[in-house]
RODO-513923 format. One line per 5 residues: for each residue x, y, z of N, C-alpha, C. Coordinates in nm, 2 decimals. Example, Ala and Ser with C-alpha at 12.3 -4.5 7.8 and 13.67 -1.06 7.14 Angstrom:
1.32,-0.57,0.78,1.23,-0.45,0.78,1.32,-0.33,0.78 | 1.28,-0.22,0.71,1.37,-0.11,0.71,1.29,0.00,0.79
END
This chain:
10.67,9.99,6.27,10.79,10.04,6.31,10.91,9.96,6.29 | 11.04,9.94,6.25,11.13,9.84,6.25,11.16,9.84,6.38 | 11.20,9.67,6.41,11.32,9.69,6.54,11.44,9.72,6.54 | 11.48,9.77,6.62,11.63,9.80,6.62,11.68,9.77,6.75 | 11.81,9.78,6.81,11.88,9.79,6.93,11.83,9.88,7.01
11.83,10.02,6.95,11.71,10.17,6.97,11.61,10.13,7.02 | 11.53,10.04,7.01,11.41,9.97,7.08,11.38,10.01,7.20 | 11.54,9.95,7.24,11.53,9.88,7.39,11.59,10.00,7.47 | 11.62,10.09,7.44,11.65,10.22,7.50,11.57,10.34,7.56 | 11.59,10.39,7.70,11.52,10.46,7.75,11.54,10.62,7.76
11.64,10.63,7.63,11.70,10.72,7.65,11.65,10.89,7.70 | 11.65,10.97,7.76,11.61,11.09,7.80,11.46,11.09,7.88 | 11.42,10.95,7.91,11.29,10.94,7.96,11.31,10.96,8.11 | 11.23,10.99,8.20,11.22,10.98,8.35,11.16,10.89,8.42 | 11.24,10.78,8.50,11.15,10.71,8.53,11.18,10.67,8.70
11.05,10.68,8.76,11.04,10.66,8.91,11.02,10.52,8.96 | 11.12,10.50,9.04,11.12,10.33,9.10,11.13,10.40,9.26 | 11.03,10.30,9.33,11.01,10.35,9.45,11.10,10.21,9.47 | 11.10,10.21,9.62,11.18,10.12,9.73,11.28,10.11,9.65 | 11.36,10.20,9.59,11.49,10.21,9.58,11.60,10.18,9.59
11.64,10.16,9.74,11.72,10.15,9.85,11.84,10.05,9.84 | 11.76,9.92,9.79,11.84,9.81,9.77,11.76,9.68,9.67 | 11.84,9.60,9.67,11.76,9.49,9.59,11.71,9.51,9.48 | 11.55,9.46,9.46,11.53,9.47,9.31,11.50,9.60,9.27 | 11.44,9.70,9.33,11.45,9.85,9.32,11.60,9.93,9.26
11.66,9.90,9.34,11.80,9.93,9.31,11.86,9.91,9.16 | 11.82,9.76,9.14,11.89,9.69,9.01,11.79,9.77,8.93 | 11.65,9.83,8.93,11.57,9.84,8.86,11.63,9.98,8.79 | 11.64,10.07,8.91,11.71,10.22,8.87,11.83,10.21,8.80 | 11.94,10.13,8.88,12.05,10.12,8.75,12.04,10.08,8.64
11.97,9.97,8.61,11.95,9.97,8.47,11.85,10.05,8.40 | 11.81,10.11,8.46,11.76,10.23,8.36,11.82,10.30,8.31 | 11.91,10.36,8.42,12.03,10.45,8.40,12.10,10.40,8.26 | 12.18,10.27,8.29,12.24,10.21,8.19,12.16,10.25,8.06 | 12.02,10.25,8.03,11.96,10.22,7.92,11.93,10.37,7.88
11.97,10.47,7.97,11.96,10.63,7.92,11.87,10.71,8.01 | 11.80,10.63,8.09,11.70,10.76,8.18,11.77,10.80,8.29 | 11.71,10.91,8.30,11.71,11.02,8.44,11.62,10.91,8.55 | 11.64,10.90,8.66,11.57,10.81,8.74,11.55,10.89,8.88 | 11.38,10.89,8.90,11.34,10.94,9.03,11.36,10.83,9.15
11.46,10.86,9.23,11.45,10.71,9.33,11.36,10.79,9.47 | 11.30,10.66,9.54,11.25,10.71,9.67,11.28,10.62,9.76 | 11.27,10.62,9.87,11.28,10.51,9.99,11.30,10.56,10.09 | 11.26,10.49,10.21,11.30,10.53,10.34,11.43,10.50,10.41 | 11.53,10.44,10.33,11.66,10.42,10.38,11.74,10.52,10.28
11.78,10.63,10.37,11.86,10.76,10.34,12.00,10.67,10.27 | 12.07,10.60,10.34,12.19,10.56,10.31,12.19,10.52,10.19 | 12.09,10.39,10.18,12.07,10.27,10.04,12.07,10.37,9.96 | 11.96,10.49,9.98,11.89,10.55,9.86,12.05,10.61,9.78 | 12.10,10.70,9.91,12.24,10.76,9.85,12.31,10.70,9.73
12.34,10.51,9.77,12.46,10.45,9.69,12.38,10.41,9.57 | 12.25,10.38,9.54,12.17,10.42,9.44,12.19,10.52,9.37 | 12.17,10.63,9.42,12.17,10.74,9.32,12.30,10.77,9.31 | 12.44,10.73,9.37,12.54,10.74,9.31,12.57,10.67,9.19 | 12.53,10.51,9.20,12.50,10.43,9.08,12.46,10.48,8.95
12.35,10.56,8.96,12.29,10.58,8.85,12.34,10.74,8.79 | 12.40,10.82,8.88,12.48,10.91,8.86,12.66,10.86,8.77 | 12.68,10.76,8.82,12.80,10.69,8.76,12.76,10.65,8.61 | 12.66,10.62,8.61,12.58,10.57,8.44,12.61,10.69,8.36 | 12.59,10.84,8.43,12.60,10.94,8.37,12.42,11.03,8.35
12.35,10.94,8.42,12.25,11.01,8.42,12.22,11.09,8.54 | 12.06,11.19,8.56,12.06,11.23,8.69,11.96,11.15,8.78 | 12.00,11.15,8.90,11.89,11.11,8.99,11.86,11.18,9.09 | 11.72,11.21,9.12,11.64,11.25,9.18,11.56,11.22,9.29 | 11.63,11.23,9.42,11.62,11.14,9.56,11.51,11.22,9.62
11.46,11.13,9.68,11.33,11.18,9.80,11.35,11.06,9.91 | 11.39,11.10,10.03,11.35,11.02,10.13,11.22,11.03,10.20 | 11.15,10.90,10.18,10.97,10.92,10.20,10.93,10.80,10.23 | 10.80,10.77,10.33,10.75,10.63,10.29,10.62,10.62,10.20 | 10.62,10.54,10.12,10.55,10.52,10.01,10.38,10.52,10.04
10.39,10.47,10.19,10.23,10.44,10.26,10.17,10.57,10.29 | 10.25,10.70,10.30,10.19,10.80,10.29,10.16,10.90,10.17 | 10.03,10.91,10.18,10.00,11.03,10.05,10.03,11.12,10.01 | 10.02,11.18,10.12,10.07,11.32,10.12,10.21,11.33,10.09 | 10.27,11.24,10.13,10.43,11.29,10.10,10.48,11.22,9.94
10.38,11.11,9.92,10.42,11.11,9.78,10.35,11.22,9.69 | 10.24,11.27,9.68,10.19,11.38,9.60,10.31,11.49,9.61 | 10.33,11.50,9.73,10.44,11.62,9.75,10.55,11.61,9.68 | 10.63,11.51,9.70,10.73,11.48,9.57,10.71,11.51,9.46 | 10.58,11.37,9.42,10.58,11.39,9.28,10.53,11.52,9.23
10.49,11.59,9.27,10.45,11.73,9.17,10.54,11.83,9.17 | 10.65,11.80,9.21,10.76,11.86,9.23,10.87,11.85,9.09 | 10.82,11.73,9.00,10.92,11.68,8.91,10.80,11.76,8.76 | 10.90,11.77,8.66,10.79,11.80,8.51,10.74,11.70,8.46 | 10.81,11.57,8.46,10.78,11.49,8.35,10.78,11.33,8.41
10.71,11.25,8.43,10.71,11.11,8.46,10.71,11.00,8.32 | 10.80,10.97,8.28,10.78,10.86,8.16,10.72,10.72,8.16 | 10.81,10.70,8.29,10.77,10.51,8.29,10.79,10.57,8.50 | 10.69,10.46,8.56,10.65,10.42,8.69,10.71,10.33,8.72 | 10.78,10.30,8.82,10.79,10.12,8.85,10.76,10.13,9.00
10.65,10.07,9.02,10.61,10.04,9.18,10.70,9.92,9.25 | 10.79,9.96,9.28,10.85,9.83,9.35,10.84,9.80,9.52 | 10.84,9.89,9.58,10.81,9.92,9.69,10.71,9.83,9.76 | 10.77,9.73,9.85,10.67,9.65,9.90,10.71,9.54,10.04 | 10.66,9.45,10.12,10.73,9.36,10.18,10.64,9.32,10.28
10.62,9.24,10.33,10.57,9.15,10.47,10.61,9.10,10.54 | 10.55,9.02,10.66,10.62,8.93,10.73,10.54,8.78,10.77 | 10.58,8.72,10.83,10.49,8.55,10.83,10.43,8.60,10.94 | 10.36,8.55,10.94,10.26,8.49,11.07,10.12,8.45,11.01 | 10.04,8.35,11.12,9.95,8.33,11.04,9.86,8.45,11.07
9.75,8.39,10.99,9.65,8.52,10.95,9.56,8.55,11.07 | 9.53,8.44,11.18,9.47,8.44,11.30,9.58,8.56,11.38 | 9.69,8.55,11.37,9.76,8.63,11.42,9.82,8.79,11.39 | 9.74,8.82,11.26,9.80,8.95,11.21,9.66,9.06,11.29 | 9.71,9.10,11.35,9.64,9.24,11.42,9.58,9.34,11.31
9.51,9.48,11.38,9.46,9.56,11.28,9.58,9.61,11.19 | 9.66,9.64,11.28,9.78,9.75,11.30,9.84,9.66,11.17 | 9.87,9.55,11.20,9.95,9.49,11.08,9.85,9.50,10.95 | 9.78,9.45,10.99,9.70,9.40,10.84,9.67,9.55,10.75 | 9.68,9.67,10.84,9.67,9.77,10.78,9.84,9.87,10.75
9.92,9.80,10.79,10.08,9.80,10.71,10.08,9.74,10.57 | 10.04,9.62,10.58,10.06,9.54,10.46,9.99,9.61,10.35 | 9.86,9.66,10.37,9.75,9.66,10.27,9.83,9.84,10.25 | 9.87,9.89,10.30,9.93,10.03,10.27,10.07,10.05,10.19 | 10.15,9.95,10.24,10.27,9.92,10.20,10.27,9.85,10.06
10.16,9.76,10.05,10.18,9.68,9.93,10.10,9.72,9.83 | 9.97,9.77,9.85,9.84,9.85,9.72,9.85,9.96,9.77 | 9.82,10.04,9.89,9.77,10.20,9.85,9.90,10.24,9.82 | 10.01,10.19,9.84,10.16,10.30,9.77,10.15,10.29,9.63 | 10.07,10.18,9.56,10.07,10.23,9.41,9.96,10.29,9.39
9.84,10.29,9.42,9.73,10.36,9.41,9.81,10.51,9.41 | 9.87,10.52,9.51,9.89,10.67,9.56,10.02,10.74,9.45 | 10.10,10.64,9.40,10.19,10.70,9.28,10.09,10.67,9.15 | 10.05,10.59,9.17,9.97,10.58,8.99,9.87,10.75,8.97 | 9.82,10.80,9.08,9.75,10.90,9.04,9.83,11.02,9.09
9.94,11.01,9.14,10.01,11.12,9.13,10.07,11.15,9.02 | 10.16,11.03,8.95,10.21,11.03,8.84,10.13,11.06,8.68 | 10.01,10.94,8.69,9.97,11.00,8.58,9.94,11.13,8.50 | 9.90,11.22,8.56,9.90,11.40,8.51,10.03,11.40,8.46 | 10.12,11.37,8.51,10.27,11.41,8.45,10.32,11.32,8.34
10.23,11.22,8.26,10.31,11.13,8.17,10.23,11.19,8.02 | 10.32,11.19,7.92,10.30,11.27,7.82,10.22,11.18,7.74 | 10.09,11.20,7.68,9.96,11.14,7.63,10.02,11.11,7.49 | 10.00,11.00,7.45,10.04,10.97,7.31,10.20,10.93,7.32 | 10.25,10.89,7.44,10.39,10.92,7.41,10.47,10.73,7.43
10.55,10.75,7.51,10.60,10.61,7.56,10.59,10.58,7.73 | 10.46,10.64,7.77,10.43,10.59,7.90,10.41,10.49,7.94 | 10.45,10.43,8.06,10.47,10.28,8.10,10.48,10.28,8.23 | 10.35,10.17,8.30,10.35,10.15,8.44,10.35,10.07,8.50 | 10.46,10.00,8.53,10.54,9.86,8.54,10.51,9.84,8.74
10.41,9.74,8.79,10.40,9.68,8.92,10.47,9.54,8.96 | 10.59,9.57,9.05,10.62,9.44,9.07,10.53,9.41,9.19 | 10.49,9.27,9.16,10.39,9.20,9.23,10.49,9.05,9.28 | 10.46,8.97,9.30,10.53,8.84,9.32,10.45,8.69,9.26 | 10.49,8.63,9.30,10.46,8.45,9.24,10.30,8.44,9.34
10.32,8.51,9.46,10.23,8.47,9.57,10.11,8.55,9.52 | 10.12,8.62,9.41,9.98,8.68,9.38,9.89,8.56,9.27 | 9.99,8.48,9.25,9.93,8.38,9.16,9.90,8.22,9.24 | 9.92,8.21,9.36,9.86,8.07,9.42,9.88,8.13,9.58 | 9.83,8.01,9.69,9.82,8.07,9.77,9.97,8.08,9.87
9.97,8.20,10.02,10.05,8.25,10.06,10.03,8.20,10.18 | 10.03,8.04,10.25,10.00,8.05,10.38,10.10,8.10,10.51 | 10.12,8.17,10.59,10.19,8.28,10.66,10.20,8.37,10.63 | 10.16,8.42,10.52,10.15,8.57,10.41,10.03,8.61,10.36 | 9.92,8.57,10.44,9.77,8.55,10.36,9.76,8.73,10.33
9.75,8.83,10.40,9.72,8.93,10.36,9.85,9.03,10.25 | 9.97,8.97,10.29,10.06,9.00,10.17,10.00,8.96,10.05 | 10.00,8.81,10.05,9.92,8.75,9.90,9.85,8.82,9.83 | 9.78,8.85,9.94,9.61,8.91,9.90,9.63,9.02,9.81 | 9.71,9.11,9.88,9.72,9.24,9.83,9.81,9.24,9.66
9.92,9.14,9.69,9.98,9.12,9.55,9.90,9.06,9.44 | 9.79,9.00,9.45,9.67,8.97,9.36,9.58,9.04,9.34 | 9.55,9.14,9.42,9.47,9.28,9.43,9.54,9.37,9.31 | 9.69,9.35,9.32,9.78,9.44,9.25,9.78,9.40,9.09 | 9.77,9.27,9.07,9.76,9.21,8.91,9.61,9.25,8.87
9.54,9.24,8.96,9.38,9.26,8.92,9.38,9.42,8.85 | 9.42,9.50,9.01,9.42,9.68,8.96,9.49,9.67,8.83 | 9.64,9.62,8.79,9.67,9.65,8.67,9.61,9.64,8.56 | 9.53,9.53,8.56,9.44,9.47,8.44,9.34,9.61,8.41 | 9.27,9.62,8.52,9.15,9.74,8.54,9.25,9.89,8.46
9.36,9.90,8.53,9.42,10.01,8.47,9.47,10.04,8.32 | 9.49,9.91,8.28,9.56,9.91,8.15,9.46,9.94,8.04 | 9.31,9.87,8.07,9.22,9.94,8.02,9.17,10.07,8.02 | 9.18,10.16,8.18,9.14,10.31,8.16,9.26,10.36,8.11 | 9.33,10.32,8.11,9.44,10.45,8.05,9.51,10.43,7.94
9.45,10.29,7.86,9.48,10.28,7.71,9.46,10.37,7.64 | 9.40,10.48,7.63,9.33,10.55,7.55,9.45,10.71,7.56 | 9.50,10.70,7.67,9.60,10.81,7.71,9.76,10.75,7.67 | 9.75,10.61,7.61,9.87,10.52,7.55,9.96,10.51,7.67 | 9.92,10.45,7.79,10.02,10.48,7.91,9.94,10.31,7.90
10.07,10.23,7.90,10.08,10.07,7.94,10.11,10.07,8.07 | 10.01,9.93,8.09,10.03,9.90,8.23,10.06,9.74,8.28 | 10.15,9.71,8.36,10.21,9.56,8.39,10.22,9.55,8.45 | 10.26,9.40,8.49,10.32,9.33,8.67,10.43,9.26,8.60 | 10.55,9.28,8.69,10.62,9.11,8.69,10.65,9.07,8.81
10.60,8.96,8.81,10.61,8.88,8.92,10.71,8.79,8.95 | 10.82,8.85,9.07,10.93,8.75,9.09,10.92,8.60,9.18 | 11.02,8.54,9.19,11.02,8.45,9.30,11.15,8.40,9.29 | 11.20,8.39,9.40,11.34,8.30,9.45,11.42,8.39,9.36 | 11.40,8.53,9.41,11.53,8.59,9.37,11.61,8.68,9.48
11.69,8.62,9.51,11.78,8.68,9.65,11.80,8.82,9.65 | 11.78,8.88,9.76,11.73,9.05,9.77,11.75,9.02,9.95 | 11.81,9.13,9.97,11.87,9.17,10.15,11.77,9.18,10.22 | 11.61,9.17,10.16,11.53,9.14,10.25,11.48,9.04,10.31 | 11.49,8.90,10.19,11.49,8.78,10.17,11.61,8.71,10.30
11.73,8.80,10.23,11.86,8.76,10.33,11.92,8.59,10.25 | 12.06,8.64,10.20,12.17,8.54,10.14,12.14,8.52,10.00 | 12.18,8.35,9.97,12.16,8.29,9.88,12.05,8.21,9.90 | 11.95,8.19,9.80,11.84,8.08,9.81,11.89,7.96,9.72 | 11.87,7.85,9.80,11.84,7.71,9.68,11.83,7.73,9.57
11.84,7.65,9.46,11.81,7.67,9.33,11.73,7.53,9.33 | 11.62,7.58,9.30,11.48,7.45,9.33,11.42,7.49,9.25 | 11.45,7.58,9.13,11.37,7.54,9.01,11.36,7.50,8.90 | 11.28,7.51,8.80,11.29,7.42,8.70,11.40,7.41,8.63 | 11.39,7.55,8.59,11.54,7.61,8.51,11.65,7.61,8.64
11.76,7.53,8.61,11.83,7.51,8.73,11.95,7.61,8.76 | 11.92,7.70,8.71,12.01,7.82,8.73,11.97,7.92,8.87 | 12.07,7.97,8.95,12.01,8.09,9.02,11.94,8.24,8.96 | 11.83,8.28,9.04,11.77,8.39,9.00,11.86,8.52,9.02 | 11.85,8.61,8.97,11.91,8.75,9.04,11.84,8.88,9.03
11.85,8.99,9.08,11.78,9.08,9.07,11.78,9.18,8.93 | 11.92,9.15,8.86,11.90,9.20,8.70,11.82,9.14,8.62 | 11.76,9.02,8.65,11.66,8.92,8.56,11.58,9.00,8.57 | 11.49,9.06,8.71,11.38,9.18,8.72,11.38,9.24,8.63 | 11.51,9.34,8.66,11.55,9.44,8.56,11.51,9.43,8.42
11.56,9.31,8.41,11.54,9.32,8.23,11.40,9.30,8.19 | 11.31,9.25,8.28,11.19,9.25,8.25,11.11,9.37,8.25 | 11.17,9.46,8.32,11.11,9.64,8.33,11.16,9.66,8.24 | 11.33,9.65,8.20,11.34,9.75,8.08,11.25,9.71,7.94 | 11.22,9.59,7.96,11.13,9.52,7.80,11.00,9.57,7.77
10.90,9.60,7.95,10.82,9.67,7.95,10.80,9.82,7.94 | 10.94,9.87,8.02,10.93,10.00,8.02,10.94,10.08,7.83 | 11.06,9.96,7.77,11.09,10.06,7.65,10.96,10.00,7.58 | 11.04,10.07,7.41,10.92,10.05,7.27,10.94,9.90,7.25 | 11.07,9.80,7.33,11.02,9.69,7.30,10.89,9.63,7.35
10.83,9.64,7.42,10.69,9.61,7.51,10.59,9.70,7.43 | 10.59,9.77,7.34,10.50,9.87,7.28,10.34,9.87,7.26 | 10.32,9.70,7.26,10.21,9.65,7.22,10.16,9.57,7.33 | 10.25,9.60,7.45,10.22,9.49,7.58,10.14,9.57,7.65 | 9.98,9.55,7.72,9.97,9.61,7.86,9.86,9.48,7.92
9.85,9.50,8.05,9.75,9.45,8.11,9.78,9.31,8.15 | 9.92,9.23,8.15,9.96,9.11,8.16,10.08,9.13,8.26 | 10.10,8.97,8.29,10.20,9.00,8.41,10.34,8.89,8.32 | 10.50,8.95,8.35,10.58,8.85,8.32,10.61,8.77,8.48 | 10.63,8.68,8.44,10.68,8.56,8.55,10.85,8.58,8.55
10.91,8.61,8.62,11.05,8.58,8.66,11.08,8.47,8.75 | 11.07,8.35,8.75,11.08,8.28,8.88,11.14,8.17,8.85 | 11.19,8.13,8.72,11.28,8.00,8.71,11.17,7.90,8.66 | 11.07,7.94,8.62,10.96,7.85,8.60,10.89,7.78,8.72 | 10.87,7.84,8.83,10.82,7.81,8.96,10.65,7.80,8.96
10.61,7.90,8.86,10.49,7.92,8.87,10.43,7.80,8.78 | 10.49,7.76,8.66,10.48,7.65,8.59,10.45,7.50,8.64 | 10.56,7.52,8.73,10.55,7.38,8.79,10.44,7.38,8.87 | 10.38,7.47,8.94,10.26,7.44,9.03,10.30,7.32,9.15 | 10.25,7.21,9.16,10.31,7.14,9.29,10.41,7.03,9.24
10.44,7.04,9.10,10.56,6.96,9.08,10.70,7.01,9.15 | 10.79,6.88,9.15,10.95,6.94,9.20,11.00,6.80,9.17 | 11.14,6.85,9.14,11.25,6.73,9.08,11.28,6.63,9.20 | 11.25,6.55,9.23,11.30,6.43,9.32,11.46,6.43,9.30 | 11.52,6.33,9.40,11.68,6.34,9.40,11.72,6.26,9.28
11.63,6.17,9.23,11.70,6.12,9.12,11.69,6.18,8.98 | 11.62,6.31,8.97,11.64,6.40,8.87,11.49,6.37,8.80 | 11.40,6.28,8.84,11.26,6.27,8.85,11.16,6.41,8.88 | 11.06,6.43,8.80,10.97,6.49,8.83,10.85,6.44,8.92 | 10.80,6.46,9.05,10.73,6.43,9.15,10.63,6.51,9.16
10.50,6.47,9.21,10.42,6.61,9.25,10.40,6.57,9.42 | 10.37,6.67,9.46,10.41,6.67,9.64,10.30,6.55,9.69 | 10.22,6.53,9.65,10.17,6.42,9.69,10.22,6.29,9.71 | 10.32,6.30,9.59,10.41,6.15,9.58,10.52,6.14,9.63 | 10.57,6.24,9.70,10.69,6.24,9.75,10.68,6.15,9.88
10.79,6.09,9.90,10.78,5.96,10.05,10.86,6.07,10.13 | 10.82,6.02,10.29,10.92,6.10,10.37,11.04,6.08,10.38 | 11.11,5.96,10.29,11.20,5.97,10.32,11.31,6.02,10.20 | 11.25,6.13,10.12,11.31,6.17,10.02,11.30,6.32,10.03 | 11.38,6.35,10.18,11.36,6.51,10.21,11.43,6.62,10.13
11.53,6.55,10.05,11.61,6.64,9.97,11.54,6.68,9.79 | 11.40,6.63,9.83,11.34,6.65,9.70,11.33,6.84,9.69 | 11.29,6.86,9.57,11.31,6.99,9.55,11.17,7.05,9.51
END
């Protein structure tokens, strides 16, 4: 298949984006519209959802919205079964809170599991029967760099994001015969309303990240550009995963966390 600019397009495909009221979800939804897709949007934030839908429609595409809680399997199934077809599913909804593991009670843990993991299984089971066999179907799960490293203060969130990476690999094998590709995007230091404000640039790549950087990775995985890519993760983190325990000292040199002196408080 010759590669052309059209390979990046999602013309007339239908894309579901969860958690689409703001941040990464909104950016992904609007990008998909600009690349030619109609978009199904869901979120608990009705006002934010309406804003995103307006941007999708301003791009000349159709927006189908539903105000729902992705943790509620019945609500997910009730909405998805009203749709005629799903070509791409982007599981973006998720979230967490900072707390030592021993301070997280049963209710808090259950909420984290349902929001970051069960919500994905709810949507996959509902959407896959509507995906055309042998077509351009793709599932993109938004994880986090915390899926690939420790998450002190976010232990359950981190564990669920890691579970999502593993689920993605298993689904890539189980759904491969249907020509459904399943991949992850793992962001880090991407300023969003949930994080709040601008983040300091402390990545190996000395530029600030943006929600559109994550949207770009999703477009690649959703389009024919990524037609032979499945079961993997694209890291959109400015090089943080590669850096591991390395950081840039004030003089520009690279040091490990164990080498940092107490007086080097400004190291990155």
